[in-house]
N, C-alpha and C positions, 0 to 999 in steps of 0.2 A: 346105515340102519343098524340098530342094536342087535347083537347076536346073542345076548344073554340077559337083556333087560335088567330088572331089579334083582339085586343080590344083597344078602345081609352079611356078607363077608367083606373084609378089606381086600382091595385089589392087590395083585402081586407086584409091588413096586420096590421091594427090598433090593438094595444095591443100585437103584437108579441114581446116577451121579449128579443130576441137576435138580436144585430145589430153591424155592423162594417162598417167603411167607409175608402176610400183611394182616395186621390187626385192624378191624373196622368197627366203627360205632354203629348203633342201630338207628341209622339215618338214611333217608332216601338218597342223599348225596354219596353214600358209600358205594352204590351200584356203579356209577360211572368211574369212580376212583378204582374200584376193583377191576373193571373192564380195561381201563387204561394201563393199570399195572400188568395185567396179563398180556396186553398188546406189546408193551416194551420188553417184558421178560422173554416172550417167545421170539421176538426179533433178535435179542441178545443171544439166545440159544440157537439161532439160525433155523427156527421153526416157523417162520412167517407164513408158510403155506397152511399151517393149522390155526392161524390166528383168528380168522373169522368164526370158525366153529367153537374154538375154545372161549373166545370172548362172549359168545352167545350163551354157552353153558355156564360160564362164570356169572353172567348177568342173571340168568334164571335161578341158579342156586343161591346167590347172594340175596336176590329179591325174596325168595322163599324164606331164607334164614332171618331176614329183617322182619318179616311178617310174624314169625313165631317166637323170636328170641327176646328175652327180657334184659339181656346184657350184651356186651361186645361180642362180635363174631370173628372168626379167624378164617383166612383164606390161605391155602398152601397150593403151590404148583410144583409138580415134579416131572422129570422127563428122563428117558433113557436115550435121548438123541433122535428118536423116531416117533415116539408117542408122547402125549402130554396127559398127566393126571391132574385133576382138579379136586380139591378137598375143601369143604366148607363146614366149619363147626358152629353150631348154635346151642343155646341153652335149653331147647325144648326136647323132652324125651320122646315125643311122638314121631313115629316113622313117617317118611314122605309117602303120600298116596296119590298116584296119578288120577286125574279126574277127566271125565268127558265133559268138555265145555260146549254149551250150545253156540250156535252161530252168532248170537247177539251178545254173548258174554265178553266182558273186557279183560277177564283174567281166567286162570285155571288151565292154561295150556303149557305152563313152564316145564313140567316133567315130561310131557309128551314131546316137547322140543328136545329136551335132554336125551330122551330115549332115541329120538331120530338121529341125533348127531354123535352120540357116544357109542363106542364099540361095546362098552359095558358100563353100568352104573349101579349104585347101590347106597346103602346106609348101614351104619352100625352104631350101637350105643356106646357112649363113653360116660365117665363118672358124672360129668356135669352137663349132659345133653346127648347130642348125637353128632356124627360126622356123615355128611352126604358127599359122595364122590362120583366121579365120572372119568373114564379114560377115552381120549380122542386120538384117532390115528389119521 
């Protein structure tokens, strides 16, 4: 469960030695590509135990980015060998807002899922949009 919920600061990942990035189109097929990329990268980093949670966080953040972005999105993964950080950049300046989805809703639970799986998560503005991030332990 999240101990810090939404933060508008970047996470403290300075000096984390492991990183990977992937540029994605604004296409529904980008979500499974991002998820598979995360799966393989975490296995390579010997962090397979985090894979399920990180893959789900990646899926939710990339899905949200595709919904709001007018241009390509970027996925970065970073690790210090024990934790994994997920960063997704999109072109929308609007901050992410968790919603309460009703029982019959088919969407709207993504950030609630991220909040449940991440130790911390947040967003911060960049020149051409925003970056939404989450740290999974």
